[in-house]
N, CA, C and O atoms as CSV, one atom per row, in Angstrom:
chain,resi,resn,atom,element,x,y,z
A,1,UNK,N,N,23.464,-2.324,19.238
A,1,UNK,CA,C,23.083,-3.208,18.154
A,1,UNK,C,C,24.213,-3.220,17.130
A,1,UNK,O,O,24.713,-2.172,16.721
A,2,UNK,N,N,24.602,-4.419,16.728
A,2,UNK,CA,C,25.676,-4.564,15.757
A,2,UNK,C,C,25.198,-4.283,14.345
A,2,UNK,O,O,24.001,-4.225,14.067
A,3,UNK,N,N,26.171,-4.111,13.462
A,3,UNK,CA,C,25.852,-3.826,12.064
A,3,UNK,C,C,25.057,-4.950,11.410
A,3,UNK,O,O,24.149,-4.688,10.621
A,4,UNK,N,N,25.388,-6.194,11.730
A,4,UNK,CA,C,24.680,-7.333,11.145
A,4,UNK,C,C,23.214,-7.328,11.556
A,4,UNK,O,O,22.332,-7.549,10.726
A,5,UNK,N,N,22.953,-7.076,12.836
A,5,UNK,CA,C,21.570,-7.033,13.312
A,5,UNK,C,C,20.806,-5.869,12.695
A,5,UNK,O,O,19.632,-6.003,12.350
A,6,UNK,N,N,21.475,-4.729,12.557
A,6,UNK,CA,C,20.834,-3.561,11.956
A,6,UNK,C,C,20.486,-3.834,10.494
A,6,UNK,O,O,19.402,-3.475,10.035
A,7,UNK,N,N,21.389,-4.459,9.776
A,7,UNK,CA,C,21.121,-4.811,8.378
A,7,UNK,C,C,19.943,-5.775,8.301
A,7,UNK,O,O,19.094,-5.644,7.419
A,8,UNK,N,N,19.885,-6.735,9.207
A,8,UNK,CA,C,18.779,-7.694,9.227
A,8,UNK,C,C,17.441,-6.995,9.478
A,8,UNK,O,O,16.444,-7.314,8.831
A,9,UNK,N,N,17.418,-6.053,10.404
A,9,UNK,CA,C,16.191,-5.297,10.689
A,9,UNK,C,C,15.772,-4.501,9.452
A,9,UNK,O,O,14.591,-4.458,9.106
A,10,UNK,N,N,16.737,-3.876,8.796
A,10,UNK,CA,C,16.423,-3.108,7.585
A,10,UNK,C,C,15.913,-4.016,6.466
A,10,UNK,O,O,14.991,-3.636,5.744
A,11,UNK,N,N,16.486,-5.188,6.312
A,11,UNK,CA,C,16.021,-6.128,5.286
A,11,UNK,C,C,14.597,-6.599,5.575
A,11,UNK,O,O,13.777,-6.705,4.662
A,12,UNK,N,N,14.306,-6.881,6.838
A,12,UNK,CA,C,12.947,-7.302,7.208
A,12,UNK,C,C,11.943,-6.193,6.904
A,12,UNK,O,O,10.845,-6.462,6.418
A,13,UNK,N,N,12.316,-4.956,7.189
A,13,UNK,CA,C,11.431,-3.830,6.904
A,13,UNK,C,C,11.240,-3.661,5.396
A,13,UNK,O,O,10.142,-3.349,4.937
A,14,UNK,N,N,12.300,-3.865,4.639
A,14,UNK,CA,C,12.193,-3.763,3.177
A,14,UNK,C,C,11.205,-4.796,2.642
A,14,UNK,O,O,10.368,-4.480,1.796
A,15,UNK,N,N,11.303,-6.024,3.135
A,15,UNK,CA,C,10.365,-7.060,2.703
A,15,UNK,C,C,8.946,-6.759,3.163
A,15,UNK,O,O,7.984,-7.161,2.508
A,16,UNK,N,N,8.805,-6.053,4.290
A,16,UNK,CA,C,7.476,-5.708,4.798
A,16,UNK,C,C,6.746,-4.749,3.868
A,16,UNK,O,O,5.518,-4.681,3.908
A,17,UNK,N,N,7.461,-4.013,3.036
A,17,UNK,CA,C,6.804,-3.128,2.075
A,17,UNK,C,C,6.833,-3.707,0.665
A,17,UNK,O,O,5.883,-3.507,-0.091
A,18,UNK,N,N,7.889,-4.414,0.290
A,18,UNK,CA,C,7.993,-4.954,-1.073
A,18,UNK,C,C,7.027,-6.114,-1.289
A,18,UNK,O,O,6.334,-6.159,-2.306
A,19,UNK,N,N,6.973,-7.040,-0.358
A,19,UNK,CA,C,6.129,-8.225,-0.523
A,19,UNK,C,C,4.642,-7.876,-0.680
A,19,UNK,O,O,4.005,-8.379,-1.605
A,20,UNK,N,N,4.068,-7.034,0.190
A,20,UNK,CA,C,2.656,-6.671,-0.016
A,20,UNK,C,C,2.415,-5.964,-1.354
A,20,UNK,O,O,1.382,-6.175,-1.990
A,21,UNK,N,N,3.364,-5.129,-1.779
A,21,UNK,CA,C,3.200,-4.444,-3.067
A,21,UNK,C,C,3.148,-5.453,-4.210
A,21,UNK,O,O,2.320,-5.324,-5.112
A,22,UNK,N,N,4.019,-6.449,-4.178
A,22,UNK,CA,C,4.020,-7.482,-5.218
A,22,UNK,C,C,2.746,-8.322,-5.173
A,22,UNK,O,O,2.181,-8.654,-6.214
A,23,UNK,N,N,2.300,-8.662,-3.979
A,23,UNK,CA,C,1.062,-9.440,-3.841
A,23,UNK,C,C,-0.124,-8.641,-4.373
A,23,UNK,O,O,-0.966,-9.179,-5.091
A,24,UNK,N,N,-0.190,-7.363,-4.021
A,24,UNK,CA,C,-1.299,-6.522,-4.482
A,24,UNK,C,C,-1.297,-6.402,-6.003
A,24,UNK,O,O,-2.359,-6.433,-6.625
A,25,UNK,N,N,-0.131,-6.267,-6.603
A,25,UNK,CA,C,-0.053,-6.178,-8.062
A,25,UNK,C,C,-0.507,-7.483,-8.712
A,25,UNK,O,O,-1.148,-7.453,-9.763
A,26,UNK,N,N,-0.188,-8.624,-8.107
A,26,UNK,CA,C,-0.591,-9.903,-8.697
A,26,UNK,C,C,-2.092,-10.134,-8.540
A,26,UNK,O,O,-2.718,-10.708,-9.432
A,27,UNK,N,N,-2.672,-9.707,-7.444
A,27,UNK,CA,C,-4.121,-9.830,-7.247
A,27,UNK,C,C,-4.847,-8.951,-8.251
A,27,UNK,O,O,-5.907,-9.320,-8.756
A,28,UNK,N,N,-4.280,-7.797,-8.537
A,28,UNK,CA,C,-4.854,-6.869,-9.495
A,28,UNK,C,C,-5.097,-7.559,-10.837
A,28,UNK,O,O,-6.075,-7.255,-11.521
A,29,UNK,N,N,-4.222,-8.477,-11.215
A,29,UNK,CA,C,-4.334,-9.160,-12.500
A,29,UNK,C,C,-5.111,-10.471,-12.400
A,29,UNK,O,O,-5.466,-11.055,-13.423
A,30,UNK,N,N,-5.373,-10.930,-11.202
A,30,UNK,CA,C,-5.952,-12.261,-11.019
A,30,UNK,C,C,-7.447,-12.318,-11.313
A,30,UNK,O,O,-7.981,-13.409,-11.510
A,31,UNK,N,N,-8.122,-11.210,-11.347
A,31,UNK,CA,C,-9.560,-11.228,-11.587
A,31,UNK,C,C,-10.234,-10.080,-10.872
A,31,UNK,O,O,-9.580,-9.302,-10.179
A,32,UNK,N,N,-11.532,-9.973,-11.036
A,32,UNK,CA,C,-12.237,-8.831,-10.466
A,32,UNK,C,C,-13.139,-9.202,-9.296
A,32,UNK,O,O,-13.976,-8.398,-8.886
A,33,UNK,N,N,-12.986,-10.377,-8.767
A,33,UNK,CA,C,-13.805,-10.799,-7.629
A,33,UNK,C,C,-13.069,-10.550,-6.314
A,33,UNK,O,O,-11.912,-10.948,-6.173
A,34,UNK,N,N,-13.718,-9.900,-5.357
A,34,UNK,CA,C,-13.090,-9.732,-4.039
A,34,UNK,C,C,-12.810,-11.092,-3.405
A,34,UNK,O,O,-13.611,-12.019,-3.521
A,35,UNK,N,N,-11.678,-11.197,-2.742
A,35,UNK,CA,C,-11.372,-12.454,-2.065
A,35,UNK,C,C,-11.362,-12.227,-0.564
A,35,UNK,O,O,-11.338,-11.085,-0.104
A,36,UNK,N,N,-11.381,-13.294,0.187
A,36,UNK,CA,C,-11.508,-13.212,1.643
A,36,UNK,C,C,-10.167,-13.142,2.372
A,36,UNK,O,O,-10.143,-12.924,3.583
A,37,UNK,N,N,-9.052,-13.321,1.662
A,37,UNK,CA,C,-7.773,-13.434,2.353
A,37,UNK,C,C,-6.884,-12.207,2.251
A,37,UNK,O,O,-6.435,-11.680,3.269
A,38,UNK,N,N,-6.628,-11.754,1.050
A,38,UNK,CA,C,-5.663,-10.669,0.879
A,38,UNK,C,C,-6.228,-9.589,-0.022
A,38,UNK,O,O,-7.218,-9.795,-0.724
A,39,UNK,N,N,-5.586,-8.445,0.009
A,39,UNK,CA,C,-5.990,-7.334,-0.832
A,39,UNK,C,C,-6.456,-6.157,0.003
A,39,UNK,O,O,-6.453,-6.203,1.234
A,40,UNK,N,N,-6.852,-5.113,-0.683
A,40,UNK,CA,C,-7.347,-3.912,-0.027
A,40,UNK,C,C,-8.786,-4.173,0.393
A,40,UNK,O,O,-9.673,-4.288,-0.452
A,41,UNK,N,N,-9.014,-4.267,1.687
A,41,UNK,CA,C,-10.320,-4.685,2.195
A,41,UNK,C,C,-10.821,-3.694,3.248
A,41,UNK,O,O,-10.502,-3.816,4.430
A,42,UNK,N,N,-11.597,-2.729,2.808
A,42,UNK,CA,C,-12.275,-1.828,3.731
A,42,UNK,C,C,-13.763,-1.879,3.407
A,42,UNK,O,O,-14.167,-2.457,2.398
A,43,UNK,N,N,-14.561,-1.282,4.253
A,43,UNK,CA,C,-16.009,-1.289,4.035
A,43,UNK,C,C,-16.355,-0.660,2.679
A,43,UNK,O,O,-17.182,-1.188,1.936
A,44,UNK,N,N,-15.721,0.460,2.371
A,44,UNK,CA,C,-16.014,1.148,1.107
A,44,UNK,C,C,-15.577,0.330,-0.100
A,44,UNK,O,O,-16.269,0.316,-1.118
A,45,UNK,N,N,-14.452,-0.342,-0.002
A,45,UNK,CA,C,-13.952,-1.101,-1.156
A,45,UNK,C,C,-14.728,-2.389,-1.389
A,45,UNK,O,O,-14.724,-2.909,-2.505
A,46,UNK,N,N,-15.387,-2.912,-0.378
A,46,UNK,CA,C,-16.096,-4.187,-0.505
A,46,UNK,C,C,-17.576,-4.021,-0.891
A,46,UNK,O,O,-18.317,-5.003,-0.926
A,47,UNK,N,N,-17.997,-2.807,-1.173
A,47,UNK,CA,C,-19.410,-2.575,-1.508
A,47,UNK,C,C,-19.814,-3.142,-2.862
A,47,UNK,O,O,-20.977,-3.491,-3.065
A,48,UNK,N,N,-18.870,-3.235,-3.785
A,48,UNK,CA,C,-19.175,-3.796,-5.105
A,48,UNK,C,C,-17.887,-4.305,-5.741
A,48,UNK,O,O,-16.787,-3.969,-5.301
A,49,UNK,N,N,-18.039,-5.118,-6.779
A,49,UNK,CA,C,-16.862,-5.601,-7.502
A,49,UNK,C,C,-16.095,-4.454,-8.143
A,49,UNK,O,O,-14.864,-4.457,-8.164
A,50,UNK,N,N,-16.832,-3.464,-8.670
A,50,UNK,CA,C,-16.179,-2.322,-9.302
A,50,UNK,C,C,-15.366,-1.523,-8.291
A,50,UNK,O,O,-14.225,-1.152,-8.565
A,51,UNK,N,N,-15.952,-1.257,-7.120
A,51,UNK,CA,C,-15.239,-0.511,-6.080
A,51,UNK,C,C,-14.027,-1.293,-5.603
A,51,UNK,O,O,-12.960,-0.717,-5.389
A,52,UNK,N,N,-14.181,-2.594,-5.435
A,52,UNK,CA,C,-13.072,-3.424,-4.977
A,52,UNK,C,C,-11.945,-3.423,-5.995
A,52,UNK,O,O,-10.778,-3.272,-5.634
A,53,UNK,N,N,-12.288,-3.591,-7.267
A,53,UNK,CA,C,-11.270,-3.623,-8.312
A,53,UNK,C,C,-10.528,-2.296,-8.378
A,53,UNK,O,O,-9.302,-2.275,-8.490
A,54,UNK,N,N,-11.266,-1.180,-8.310
A,54,UNK,CA,C,-10.630,0.133,-8.335
A,54,UNK,C,C,-9.692,0.300,-7.140
A,54,UNK,O,O,-8.546,0.719,-7.304
A,55,UNK,N,N,-10.172,-0.024,-5.944
A,55,UNK,CA,C,-9.353,0.119,-4.735
A,55,UNK,C,C,-8.124,-0.778,-4.801
A,55,UNK,O,O,-7.036,-0.384,-4.382
A,56,UNK,N,N,-8.300,-1.970,-5.323
A,56,UNK,CA,C,-7.197,-2.917,-5.445
A,56,UNK,C,C,-6.104,-2.358,-6.346
A,56,UNK,O,O,-4.929,-2.355,-5.981
A,57,UNK,N,N,-6.497,-1.888,-7.522
A,57,UNK,CA,C,-5.525,-1.374,-8.482
A,57,UNK,C,C,-4.863,-0.107,-7.965
A,57,UNK,O,O,-3.643,0.039,-8.046
A,58,UNK,N,N,-5.659,0.802,-7.438
A,58,UNK,CA,C,-5.109,2.085,-6.975
A,58,UNK,C,C,-4.175,1.891,-5.787
A,58,UNK,O,O,-3.107,2.501,-5.738
A,59,UNK,N,N,-4.556,1.061,-4.839
A,59,UNK,CA,C,-3.695,0.835,-3.674
A,59,UNK,C,C,-2.414,0.111,-4.074
A,59,UNK,O,O,-1.355,0.378,-3.506
A,60,UNK,N,N,-2.491,-0.796,-5.037
A,60,UNK,CA,C,-1.288,-1.485,-5.511
A,60,UNK,C,C,-0.328,-0.492,-6.158
A,60,UNK,O,O,0.878,-0.549,-5.918
A,61,UNK,N,N,-0.856,0.414,-6.973
A,61,UNK,CA,C,-0.007,1.429,-7.601
A,61,UNK,C,C,0.641,2.331,-6.553
A,61,UNK,O,O,1.832,2.633,-6.636
A,62,UNK,N,N,-0.146,2.758,-5.569
A,62,UNK,CA,C,0.399,3.614,-4.513
A,62,UNK,C,C,1.425,2.871,-3.660
A,62,UNK,O,O,2.398,3.468,-3.199
A,63,UNK,N,N,1.213,1.586,-3.452
A,63,UNK,CA,C,2.191,0.802,-2.690
A,63,UNK,C,C,3.521,0.723,-3.420
A,63,UNK,O,O,4.578,0.769,-2.791
A,64,UNK,N,N,3.481,0.605,-4.727
A,64,UNK,CA,C,4.728,0.564,-5.496
A,64,UNK,C,C,5.476,1.889,-5.330
A,64,UNK,O,O,6.692,1.889,-5.137
A,65,UNK,N,N,4.761,3.020,-5.405
A,65,UNK,CA,C,5.408,4.311,-5.166
A,65,UNK,C,C,5.963,4.377,-3.744
A,65,UNK,O,O,7.046,4.919,-3.521
A,66,UNK,N,N,5.231,3.834,-2.800
A,66,UNK,CA,C,5.674,3.830,-1.405
A,66,UNK,C,C,6.968,3.052,-1.226
A,66,UNK,O,O,7.806,3.413,-0.399
A,67,UNK,N,N,7.132,1.985,-2.001
A,67,UNK,CA,C,8.365,1.196,-1.922
A,67,UNK,C,C,9.569,2.085,-2.196
A,67,UNK,O,O,10.566,2.025,-1.476
A,68,UNK,N,N,9.479,2.916,-3.239
A,68,UNK,CA,C,10.602,3.791,-3.580
A,68,UNK,C,C,10.903,4.776,-2.452
A,68,UNK,O,O,12.064,4.996,-2.106
A,69,UNK,N,N,9.867,5.358,-1.889
A,69,UNK,CA,C,10.059,6.329,-0.807
A,69,UNK,C,C,10.642,5.656,0.430
A,69,UNK,O,O,11.631,6.127,0.993
A,70,UNK,N,N,10.030,4.561,0.848
A,70,UNK,CA,C,10.468,3.876,2.068
A,70,UNK,C,C,11.896,3.357,1.924
A,70,UNK,O,O,12.704,3.514,2.839
A,71,UNK,N,N,12.211,2.748,0.798
A,71,UNK,CA,C,13.569,2.226,0.615
A,71,UNK,C,C,14.601,3.344,0.538
A,71,UNK,O,O,15.719,3.182,1.028
A,72,UNK,N,N,14.250,4.474,-0.067
A,72,UNK,CA,C,15.173,5.612,-0.111
A,72,UNK,C,C,15.456,6.139,1.290
A,72,UNK,O,O,16.608,6.366,1.659
A,73,UNK,N,N,14.394,6.331,2.064
A,73,UNK,CA,C,14.566,6.790,3.448
A,73,UNK,C,C,15.358,5.763,4.247
A,73,UNK,O,O,16.201,6.119,5.071
A,74,UNK,N,N,15.082,4.501,3.998
A,74,UNK,CA,C,15.762,3.431,4.721
A,74,UNK,C,C,17.266,3.453,4.463
A,74,UNK,O,O,18.055,3.357,5.402
A,75,UNK,N,N,17.664,3.577,3.218
A,75,UNK,CA,C,19.094,3.603,2.881
A,75,UNK,C,C,19.754,4.830,3.493
A,75,UNK,O,O,20.830,4.730,4.082
A,76,UNK,N,N,19.115,5.986,3.356
A,76,UNK,CA,C,19.690,7.208,3.916
A,76,UNK,C,C,19.799,7.137,5.437
A,76,UNK,O,O,20.805,7.561,6.006
A,77,UNK,N,N,18.786,6.611,6.089
A,77,UNK,CA,C,18.841,6.521,7.555
A,77,UNK,C,C,19.901,5.523,8.005
A,77,UNK,O,O,20.549,5.729,9.031
A,78,UNK,N,N,20.081,4.456,7.254
A,78,UNK,CA,C,21.110,3.467,7.590
A,78,UNK,C,C,22.503,4.084,7.491
A,78,UNK,O,O,23.367,3.817,8.326
A,79,UNK,N,N,22.713,4.903,6.474
A,79,UNK,CA,C,24.036,5.489,6.240
A,79,UNK,C,C,24.324,6.634,7.205
A,79,UNK,O,O,25.439,6.742,7.715
A,80,UNK,N,N,23.334,7.491,7.464
A,80,UNK,CA,C,23.604,8.736,8.172
A,80,UNK,C,C,23.174,8.786,9.636
A,80,UNK,O,O,23.582,9.701,10.351
A,81,UNK,N,N,22.369,7.841,10.105
A,81,UNK,CA,C,21.867,7.907,11.478
A,81,UNK,C,C,22.379,6.736,12.306
A,81,UNK,O,O,22.818,5.719,11.770
A,82,UNK,N,N,22.314,6.903,13.620
A,82,UNK,CA,C,22.695,5.776,14.478
A,82,UNK,C,C,21.606,4.702,14.404
A,82,UNK,O,O,20.517,4.951,13.887
A,83,UNK,N,N,21.900,3.531,14.913
A,83,UNK,CA,C,21.036,2.355,14.736
A,83,UNK,C,C,19.615,2.584,15.247
A,83,UNK,O,O,18.648,2.332,14.527
A,84,UNK,N,N,19.485,3.058,16.478
A,84,UNK,CA,C,18.155,3.212,17.066
A,84,UNK,C,C,17.329,4.249,16.312
A,84,UNK,O,O,16.158,4.015,16.012
A,85,UNK,N,N,17.930,5.385,16.009
A,85,UNK,CA,C,17.224,6.432,15.276
A,85,UNK,C,C,16.848,5.954,13.878
A,85,UNK,O,O,15.760,6.251,13.386
A,86,UNK,N,N,17.736,5.224,13.253
A,86,UNK,CA,C,17.489,4.689,11.913
A,86,UNK,C,C,16.264,3.779,11.893
A,86,UNK,O,O,15.433,3.873,10.990
A,87,UNK,N,N,16.153,2.913,12.872
A,87,UNK,CA,C,15.009,1.993,12.946
A,87,UNK,C,C,13.712,2.762,13.178
A,87,UNK,O,O,12.686,2.447,12.574
A,88,UNK,N,N,13.751,3.765,14.047
A,88,UNK,CA,C,12.561,4.575,14.317
A,88,UNK,C,C,12.129,5.328,13.059
A,88,UNK,O,O,10.944,5.363,12.728
A,89,UNK,N,N,13.091,5.929,12.361
A,89,UNK,CA,C,12.782,6.687,11.143
A,89,UNK,C,C,12.204,5.771,10.069
A,89,UNK,O,O,11.208,6.113,9.431
A,90,UNK,N,N,12.824,4.612,9.867
A,90,UNK,CA,C,12.360,3.715,8.802
A,90,UNK,C,C,10.978,3.155,9.121
A,90,UNK,O,O,10.137,3.059,8.227
A,91,UNK,N,N,10.729,2.790,10.356
A,91,UNK,CA,C,9.423,2.250,10.730
A,91,UNK,C,C,8.343,3.328,10.635
A,91,UNK,O,O,7.234,3.059,10.173
A,92,UNK,N,N,8.662,4.531,11.067
A,92,UNK,CA,C,7.711,5.646,10.967
A,92,UNK,C,C,7.370,5.945,9.514
A,92,UNK,O,O,6.217,6.227,9.189
A,93,UNK,N,N,8.364,5.886,8.645
A,93,UNK,CA,C,8.132,6.125,7.220
A,93,UNK,C,C,7.228,5.054,6.633
A,93,UNK,O,O,6.338,5.363,5.841
A,94,UNK,N,N,7.444,3.810,7.007
A,94,UNK,CA,C,6.611,2.707,6.521
A,94,UNK,C,C,5.160,2.888,6.965
A,94,UNK,O,O,4.241,2.755,6.157
A,95,UNK,N,N,4.956,3.188,8.233
A,95,UNK,CA,C,3.599,3.385,8.761
A,95,UNK,C,C,2.934,4.587,8.086
A,95,UNK,O,O,1.765,4.518,7.708
A,96,UNK,N,N,3.675,5.687,7.934
A,96,UNK,CA,C,3.123,6.877,7.283
A,96,UNK,C,C,2.731,6.583,5.836
A,96,UNK,O,O,1.691,7.047,5.370
A,97,UNK,N,N,3.549,5.823,5.132
A,97,UNK,CA,C,3.249,5.481,3.733
A,97,UNK,C,C,1.956,4.677,3.633
A,97,UNK,O,O,1.150,4.907,2.731
A,98,UNK,N,N,1.760,3.753,4.537
A,98,UNK,CA,C,0.539,2.935,4.526
A,98,UNK,C,C,-0.685,3.792,4.843
A,98,UNK,O,O,-1.725,3.652,4.200
A,99,UNK,N,N,-0.565,4.673,5.828
A,99,UNK,CA,C,-1.682,5.549,6.194
A,99,UNK,C,C,-2.040,6.476,5.037
A,99,UNK,O,O,-3.216,6.634,4.711
A,100,UNK,N,N,-1.032,7.091,4.414
A,100,UNK,CA,C,-1.280,7.997,3.288
A,100,UNK,C,C,-1.962,7.251,2.141
A,100,UNK,O,O,-2.903,7.764,1.535
A,101,UNK,N,N,-1.489,6.045,1.847
A,101,UNK,CA,C,-2.089,5.235,0.783
A,101,UNK,C,C,-3.566,4.969,1.075
A,101,UNK,O,O,-4.409,5.107,0.188
A,102,UNK,N,N,-3.877,4.595,2.297
A,102,UNK,CA,C,-5.267,4.290,2.652
A,102,UNK,C,C,-6.153,5.530,2.589
A,102,UNK,O,O,-7.290,5.453,2.124
A,103,UNK,N,N,-5.651,6.661,3.048
A,103,UNK,CA,C,-6.437,7.897,3.002
A,103,UNK,C,C,-6.737,8.271,1.551
A,103,UNK,O,O,-7.872,8.615,1.221
A,104,UNK,N,N,-5.730,8.206,0.691
A,104,UNK,CA,C,-5.929,8.542,-0.723
A,104,UNK,C,C,-6.979,7.633,-1.356
A,104,UNK,O,O,-7.886,8.114,-2.034
A,105,UNK,N,N,-6.862,6.333,-1.140
A,105,UNK,CA,C,-7.800,5.386,-1.755
A,105,UNK,C,C,-9.214,5.594,-1.219
A,105,UNK,O,O,-10.168,5.575,-1.996
A,106,UNK,N,N,-9.369,5.790,0.075
A,106,UNK,CA,C,-10.706,5.980,0.647
A,106,UNK,C,C,-11.358,7.263,0.139
A,106,UNK,O,O,-12.555,7.275,-0.149
A,107,UNK,N,N,-10.582,8.344,0.026
A,107,UNK,CA,C,-11.124,9.596,-0.508
A,107,UNK,C,C,-11.557,9.398,-1.961
A,107,UNK,O,O,-12.626,9.855,-2.364
A,108,UNK,N,N,-10.725,8.717,-2.738
A,108,UNK,CA,C,-11.077,8.469,-4.140
A,108,UNK,C,C,-12.305,7.569,-4.265
A,108,UNK,O,O,-13.129,7.777,-5.156
A,109,UNK,N,N,-12.438,6.584,-3.399
A,109,UNK,CA,C,-13.632,5.727,-3.430
A,109,UNK,C,C,-14.891,6.548,-3.166
A,109,UNK,O,O,-15.911,6.346,-3.826
A,110,UNK,N,N,-14.829,7.465,-2.216
A,110,UNK,CA,C,-15.995,8.310,-1.915
A,110,UNK,C,C,-16.352,9.212,-3.092
A,110,UNK,O,O,-17.527,9.474,-3.348
A,111,UNK,N,N,-15.323,9.690,-3.811
A,111,UNK,CA,C,-15.570,10.575,-4.949
A,111,UNK,C,C,-16.117,9.819,-6.158
A,111,UNK,O,O,-16.939,10.358,-6.899
A,112,UNK,N,N,-15.679,8.593,-6.367
A,112,UNK,CA,C,-15.995,7.860,-7.596
A,112,UNK,C,C,-17.170,6.893,-7.474
A,112,UNK,O,O,-17.736,6.481,-8.486
A,113,UNK,N,N,-17.546,6.523,-6.232
A,113,UNK,CA,C,-18.602,5.529,-6.036
A,113,UNK,C,C,-19.639,6.043,-5.048
A,113,UNK,O,O,-19.320,6.800,-4.132
A,114,UNK,N,N,-20.899,5.616,-5.249
A,114,UNK,CA,C,-21.946,5.989,-4.299
A,114,UNK,C,C,-21.915,5.042,-3.095
A,114,UNK,O,O,-21.023,4.201,-2.977
A,115,UNK,N,N,-22.894,5.189,-2.210
A,115,UNK,CA,C,-22.896,4.395,-0.971
A,115,UNK,C,C,-23.157,2.914,-1.190
A,115,UNK,O,O,-22.878,2.103,-0.307
A,116,UNK,N,N,-23.687,2.548,-2.347
A,116,UNK,CA,C,-23.889,1.131,-2.673
A,116,UNK,C,C,-22.707,0.553,-3.444
A,116,UNK,O,O,-22.693,-0.637,-3.761
A,117,UNK,N,N,-21.719,1.386,-3.745
A,117,UNK,CA,C,-20.553,0.914,-4.477
A,117,UNK,C,C,-20.688,1.013,-5.979
A,117,UNK,O,O,-19.870,0.460,-6.714
A,118,UNK,N,N,-21.716,1.715,-6.448
A,118,UNK,CA,C,-21.901,1.888,-7.889
A,118,UNK,C,C,-21.140,3.129,-8.339
A,118,UNK,O,O,-21.122,4.139,-7.636
A,119,UNK,N,N,-20.508,3.054,-9.518
A,119,UNK,CA,C,-19.776,4.225,-10.022
A,119,UNK,C,C,-20.701,5.428,-10.183
A,119,UNK,O,O,-21.835,5.287,-10.639
A,120,UNK,N,N,-20.217,6.605,-9.810
A,120,UNK,CA,C,-21.012,7.825,-9.947
A,120,UNK,C,C,-21.114,8.269,-11.398
A,120,UNK,O,O,-22.063,8.962,-11.766
A,121,UNK,N,N,-20.146,7.879,-12.232
A,121,UNK,CA,C,-20.225,8.217,-13.654
A,121,UNK,C,C,-20.912,7.077,-14.396
A,121,UNK,O,O,-21.180,6.026,-13.815
A,122,UNK,N,N,-21.195,7.284,-15.665
A,122,UNK,CA,C,-21.884,6.268,-16.460
A,122,UNK,C,C,-20.986,5.107,-16.861
A,122,UNK,O,O,-21.480,4.035,-17.209
A,123,UNK,N,N,-19.693,5.308,-16.818
A,123,UNK,CA,C,-18.771,4.245,-17.218
A,123,UNK,C,C,-18.276,3.502,-15.990
A,123,UNK,O,O,-18.124,4.087,-14.917
A,124,UNK,N,N,-18.029,2.225,-16.153
A,124,UNK,CA,C,-17.461,1.432,-15.062
A,124,UNK,C,C,-15.983,1.757,-14.978
A,124,UNK,O,O,-15.267,1.728,-15.980
A,125,UNK,N,N,-15.544,2.063,-13.792
A,125,UNK,CA,C,-14.160,2.457,-13.584
A,125,UNK,C,C,-13.300,1.211,-13.488
A,125,UNK,O,O,-13.448,0.413,-12.563
A,126,UNK,N,N,-12.408,1.049,-14.438
A,126,UNK,CA,C,-11.487,-0.098,-14.457
A,126,UNK,C,C,-10.079,0.423,-14.665
A,126,UNK,O,O,-9.633,0.570,-15.803
A,127,UNK,N,N,-9.385,0.700,-13.597
A,127,UNK,CA,C,-7.980,1.042,-13.696
A,127,UNK,C,C,-7.661,2.466,-14.079
A,127,UNK,O,O,-6.714,2.692,-14.833
A,128,UNK,N,N,-8.420,3.447,-13.585
A,128,UNK,CA,C,-8.053,4.851,-13.793
A,128,UNK,C,C,-6.672,5.073,-13.257
A,128,UNK,O,O,-6.155,6.188,-13.326
């Protein structure tokens, strides 16, 4: 694989993490109603508007942190590893970041909301 192709693969991977993070951040500000197309959509997050809003905001914040990690690993792998290994490392990092983000959000949803999606505390959770 040539350098141009490797750079193109790395750029595509960068957009694969940056674009969803930006979309999630914009949805976070767009309102508190779950939508049918984009956003953090799991069974636990869709139980109520409050649960959805919390999951949306928290996953967007975690995705932004993931961008820094994934892009750092991506640059280092591009500089120090051969092409094939670099692609494997960067893709594995991207997948791991998404899995970690989902596990964190799902655990937090279970701690903060009951099975109907109502907050366990007396206050409505908006952007902890």
